[in-house]
C-alpha positions as CSV (number, residue, x, y, z in Angstrom):
1,M,0.0,0.0,0.0
2,R,2.8,2.5,0.9
3,F,4.5,2.1,-2.5
4,M,1.4,2.7,-4.5
5,R,1.0,6.0,-2.6
6,I,4.7,7.0,-3.2
7,I,4.4,6.5,-7.0
8,A,1.2,8.6,-7.1
9,I,2.9,11.4,-5.1
10,L,6.1,11.4,-7.1
11,T,4.2,12.0,-10.3
12,L,3.0,15.3,-8.7
13,A,6.3,16.3,-7.0
14,G,8.2,19.4,-8.0
15,C,11.9,19.2,-8.5
16,G,13.0,22.7,-7.4
17,A,15.0,23.0,-4.2
18,A,13.8,25.4,-1.5
19,G,16.0,28.1,-0.3
20,T,17.6,28.2,3.1
21,A,16.7,30.8,5.6
22,T,17.2,31.6,9.3
23,L,14.2,31.4,11.5
24,P,12.5,34.8,12.2
25,G,14.3,36.6,15.0
26,A,17.4,34.5,14.9
27,P,20.7,36.1,13.7
28,T,21.8,35.8,10.1
29,S,25.2,34.3,9.3
30,T,27.3,34.4,6.2
31,N,28.4,30.8,7.0
32,A,24.8,29.5,7.1
33,T,24.3,26.4,5.0
34,S,21.0,24.9,6.3
35,A,18.3,25.4,8.8
36,T,19.6,22.3,10.7
37,T,23.0,23.8,11.4
38,S,23.7,25.7,14.6
39,H,25.4,29.1,14.4
40,A,26.4,31.9,16.8
41,P,24.6,31.9,20.2
42,S,21.2,33.5,20.3
43,A,18.1,33.2,22.5
44,P,15.6,30.5,21.5
45,L,12.6,31.9,19.6
46,R,9.5,32.2,21.8
47,H,7.2,31.9,18.8
48,A,8.9,28.8,17.2
49,A,8.1,25.3,18.2
50,A,10.7,23.9,20.6
51,V,10.4,20.4,19.1
52,V,9.5,19.3,15.6
53,Y,8.7,15.6,14.8
54,V,8.9,14.5,11.1
55,G,7.7,11.2,9.8
56,S,9.1,9.7,6.7
57,E,8.0,7.0,4.3
58,A,11.5,5.6,4.7
59,G,10.3,4.2,8.1
60,T,11.5,6.8,10.6
61,I,10.3,9.6,12.9
62,D,13.0,12.2,13.4
63,T,13.1,14.7,16.2
64,F,14.4,18.2,15.7
65,T,15.1,20.5,18.6
66,L,15.4,24.2,18.5
67,V,18.9,25.2,19.6
68,R,20.0,28.8,19.4
69,G,17.6,29.7,16.7
70,K,18.3,26.6,14.5
71,Y,16.7,23.2,14.3
72,R,19.1,20.3,14.9
73,Q,18.2,16.6,14.6
74,T,18.5,15.1,18.1
75,R,16.7,11.7,18.0
76,Q,15.2,9.1,15.7
77,I,12.5,6.6,16.2
78,V,12.4,3.6,13.9
79,D,8.9,3.0,12.6
80,S,8.8,0.7,9.6
81,N,5.0,0.4,9.6
82,G,4.4,3.6,7.6
83,P,4.1,6.6,9.9
84,Q,1.5,9.0,8.5
85,G,-0.3,11.5,10.7
86,L,1.6,12.8,13.7
87,H,0.3,14.9,16.6
88,T,1.4,15.9,20.1
89,D,-0.5,16.9,23.3
90,S,0.3,19.4,26.1
91,L,2.1,16.6,28.0
92,A,4.5,16.0,25.1
93,N,3.1,12.6,24.2
94,L,3.5,11.8,20.5
95,Y,0.6,10.2,18.6
96,V,1.5,8.3,15.4
97,A,-0.9,6.9,12.8
98,D,0.7,3.9,10.9
99,E,-1.0,3.0,7.7
100,G,0.3,-0.6,7.8
101,I,2.9,-2.0,5.3
102,G,1.8,-5.2,3.7
103,T,4.5,-7.7,2.6
104,E,2.5,-11.0,2.1
105,G,-1.1,-10.3,2.8
106,P,-2.9,-7.2,4.1
107,G,-0.9,-4.4,5.8
108,V,-2.1,-4.0,9.4
109,G,-2.3,-0.4,10.5
110,D,-1.9,0.8,14.1
111,I,-1.9,3.9,16.4
112,A,1.2,4.3,18.5
113,V,1.5,6.6,21.6
114,Y,5.0,7.6,22.6
115,P,5.6,9.4,26.0
116,K,8.1,12.2,25.9
117,G,11.6,11.0,25.0
118,A,10.5,7.4,24.5
119,S,11.6,5.2,21.5
120,Q,9.0,2.6,22.2
121,P,5.2,3.2,22.5
122,S,3.4,3.0,25.8
123,R,0.2,2.2,24.0
124,L,-0.3,0.4,20.7
125,I,-3.7,0.2,19.1
126,V,-4.3,-2.3,16.4
127,P,-7.8,-1.6,15.2
128,G,-8.1,-3.5,11.9
129,Y,-7.8,-0.3,9.7
130,N,-5.1,1.2,7.6
131,V,-4.9,4.4,9.7
132,S,-4.1,7.7,8.1
133,D,-4.2,10.3,10.9
134,V,-4.8,10.6,14.7
135,I,-5.5,13.3,17.2
136,A,-5.8,13.2,21.0
137,V,-8.5,14.7,23.1
138,K,-7.9,15.6,26.7
139,N,-4.3,14.5,26.6
140,G,-5.1,11.1,25.3
141,Q,-8.2,10.2,27.2
142,H,-9.9,9.9,23.8
143,L,-8.6,9.7,20.3
144,Y,-10.0,10.4,16.8
145,A,-8.4,8.6,13.9
146,T,-9.1,8.6,10.1
147,N,-8.7,5.4,8.1
148,Y,-7.8,4.8,4.5
149,G,-10.0,1.8,4.8
150,P,-10.2,-1.6,6.5
151,D,-6.8,-3.5,6.6
152,G,-5.9,-4.6,3.1
153,Q,-8.5,-2.5,1.4
154,F,-8.5,0.9,-0.4
155,G,-11.5,2.5,1.1
156,P,-14.1,3.4,2.0
157,G,-12.6,6.0,4.3
158,S,-13.9,6.5,7.8
159,L,-13.5,8.3,11.2
160,S,-13.0,6.3,14.4
161,F,-13.3,7.3,18.0
162,Y,-11.3,5.5,20.8
163,G,-11.5,5.4,24.5
164,P,-8.6,5.5,27.0
165,S,-7.8,1.8,26.6
166,G,-8.3,-1.1,24.1
167,S,-7.8,-1.5,20.4
168,S,-11.4,-1.5,19.3
169,P,-12.9,1.9,18.5
170,L,-16.0,3.0,20.4
171,R,-17.5,4.0,17.1
172,T,-16.6,4.3,13.5
173,A,-18.4,6.4,10.9
174,T,-17.9,5.6,7.2
175,I,-17.8,8.5,4.7
176,P,-19.9,6.7,2.0
177,Q,-18.8,8.9,-1.0
178,S,-15.1,8.6,-0.2
179,F,-12.3,6.5,-1.6
180,Q,-9.9,7.2,1.3
181,A,-10.0,9.4,4.4
182,I,-6.7,11.2,4.6
183,S,-6.4,13.6,7.6
184,L,-8.4,15.3,10.3
185,V,-8.6,18.3,12.6
186,R,-10.8,19.2,15.6
187,D,-12.1,22.7,16.3
188,S,-11.6,23.1,20.0
189,S,-14.5,25.6,20.2
190,S,-17.3,23.9,18.4
191,K,-15.9,20.3,19.0
192,D,-16.6,19.6,15.3
193,V,-14.2,17.3,13.5
194,F,-13.2,17.9,9.8
195,V,-11.8,15.2,7.6
196,S,-10.0,15.6,4.3
197,Y,-10.8,12.8,1.9
198,S,-10.6,11.7,-1.7
199,D,-13.5,10.6,-4.0
200,P,-13.1,7.7,-6.4
201,S,-11.8,10.1,-9.0
202,G,-9.0,11.3,-6.7
203,N,-10.5,14.8,-6.1
204,G,-10.3,16.4,-2.6
205,H,-13.2,17.1,-0.3
206,I,-13.8,18.1,3.4
207,A,-16.4,16.3,5.5
208,R,-17.7,17.8,8.8
209,F,-18.7,15.7,11.8
210,R,-20.8,17.8,14.2
211,H,-19.3,17.4,17.7
212,G,-17.2,14.6,16.3
213,R,-20.1,12.1,15.8
214,G,-23.0,11.3,13.6
215,K,-23.1,11.4,9.8
216,P,-20.6,13.4,7.7
217,H,-21.7,16.6,6.0
218,D,-19.7,17.8,3.0
219,L,-18.4,21.4,2.8
220,P,-19.1,22.9,-0.6
221,V,-15.5,22.7,-1.7
222,S,-13.5,20.6,-4.1
223,F,-9.7,20.7,-4.9
224,G,-6.9,18.5,-6.2
225,T,-5.2,15.6,-4.4
226,P,-6.1,15.9,-0.7
227,W,-3.6,15.5,2.1
228,G,-3.2,17.2,5.5
229,I,-5.7,19.5,7.1
230,A,-5.3,22.0,9.9
231,E,-7.2,24.8,11.7
232,D,-5.7,28.2,12.2
233,G,-7.2,29.1,15.6
234,S,-9.6,31.5,14.0
235,G,-12.0,28.9,12.6
236,N,-10.4,28.6,9.2
237,L,-9.4,25.3,7.6
238,L,-6.1,24.8,5.7
239,V,-5.9,21.8,3.4
240,A,-2.9,20.6,1.5
241,D,-3.4,20.0,-2.2
242,G,-0.9,17.6,-3.7
243,S,-1.6,19.1,-7.1
244,G,-1.0,22.7,-6.1
245,P,-1.1,25.1,-3.1
246,I,-2.5,24.9,0.4
247,H,-6.1,26.1,0.3
248,I,-7.7,28.1,3.1
249,Y,-11.5,27.8,3.6
250,S,-13.9,29.0,6.2
251,Q,-15.9,26.3,7.9
252,A,-18.8,27.3,5.8
253,G,-16.7,26.4,2.7
254,H,-15.9,29.9,1.5
255,A,-12.5,30.2,-0.2
256,I,-10.3,32.6,1.7
257,G,-6.9,32.3,0.0
258,T,-4.0,30.0,-0.8
259,I,-0.4,29.4,0.3
260,D,2.1,28.5,-2.5
261,V,4.5,25.7,-1.5
262,P,7.4,24.7,-3.6
263,G,7.2,21.0,-4.4
264,T,4.5,18.8,-3.0
265,A,2.9,19.8,0.3
266,L,1.6,16.8,2.3
267,R,0.9,17.6,6.0
268,M,1.2,20.6,8.3
269,A,1.2,21.7,11.9
270,F,0.9,25.1,13.6
271,N,3.0,26.4,16.5
272,A,1.3,27.2,19.8
273,N,-0.1,30.6,18.8
274,H,-0.7,29.9,15.1
275,T,2.0,32.3,13.9
276,L,4.2,29.7,12.2
277,L,3.0,26.9,9.9
278,Y,5.3,23.9,9.4
279,V,4.7,22.0,6.1
280,T,6.2,18.7,5.0
281,N,7.3,18.8,1.4
282,F,7.3,15.3,-0.1
283,G,8.7,16.5,-3.4
284,N,11.6,18.4,-2.0
285,F,12.4,16.0,0.9
286,D,12.2,18.7,3.5
287,V,10.0,20.9,5.8
288,E,9.1,24.4,5.0
289,I,8.2,27.0,7.7
290,F,5.9,29.8,6.8
291,T,4.7,32.9,8.8
292,Y,0.9,33.0,9.3
293,P,-1.2,34.6,8.1
294,A,1.3,36.4,5.9
295,A,2.3,33.1,4.3
296,K,6.0,34.1,3.9
297,M,8.4,31.1,3.7
298,V,11.1,31.9,6.3
299,A,13.1,28.7,6.8
300,T,13.6,25.1,5.6
301,I,14.6,22.0,7.5
302,H,16.5,19.9,4.8
303,A,15.6,16.2,5.2
304,S,18.2,15.1,2.6
305,E,20.9,16.1,5.1
306,W,19.8,13.6,7.7
307,N,18.1,10.9,5.6
308,S,18.7,10.6,1.9
309,K,15.4,8.6,1.5
310,A,13.3,10.7,3.8
311,W,10.1,11.3,1.9
312,T,8.8,13.6,4.5
313,D,5.2,12.9,5.4
314,G,3.6,13.4,8.9
315,I,4.6,16.4,11.1
316,A,3.9,17.4,14.7
317,V,5.3,20.2,16.9
318,W,5.6,20.8,20.6
319,P,4.1,22.7,22.3
320,P,1.1,22.1,20.1
321,A,-1.3,24.7,18.8
322,Q,-3.8,25.9,21.4
């Protein structure tokens, strides 16, 4: 399953390399070569995420820590089961949705929960779905997860809700018109859950679950190849389009604007106060960092310097967006 997804993405991937830039507020240096290299001492940036987690189709989750205004790779978790959606909570737990990599027979997906600094999960959920994304509610007391489909199948996509223990979801709602459900986000004010999904023709849509339950209701939007979805703290939805930019919509489905990303944007995460947007770029093997809402690209974390096969996919930051 993973390799079919990689081939599809590479046909969309751009080939231009993104520029290198110092993070906003950090000193510039004529010796700067990448955003992962440390330079002259400077105070850590208050508005930048202290830790960035990057999942790769190569089977790793890499940790980048902000040191003196630059991100440096500090740790790596081996995850050969296809890490996709990544998220953190306020306790610094890391939640990973694994799609499941089949060798002989169906690939079995799972959800792994890593405590801060751990290389092995403290909880492993094996639900019988190829899981595409996961978010925690109340620091892991409950989880929402999207599914490409049941293990070994391409669709239909669905949304599952889990309790504090066990592998079986408390409920799962299928998105009948979907081919695969890709990513999700929850509005902390309304408690509504939004899911990006593809239809059988590969076009992108957004389904809304009122209060995270019941039947899905489509927003009146349609775009290219759907990937990650995020919420900007003001009720607006950002969705990555593998065929083009990041689209910004209101929760009523009104188009607000776009963010151009060099290469192929897959997934994204906001810093704590929604002033920086971190975007994994599958086509350029890196992570781009944009100011928000100005949408100015200000830095790049170059994956090729720490993993030559790092097709960057899922991303999470800590502290998480509030």
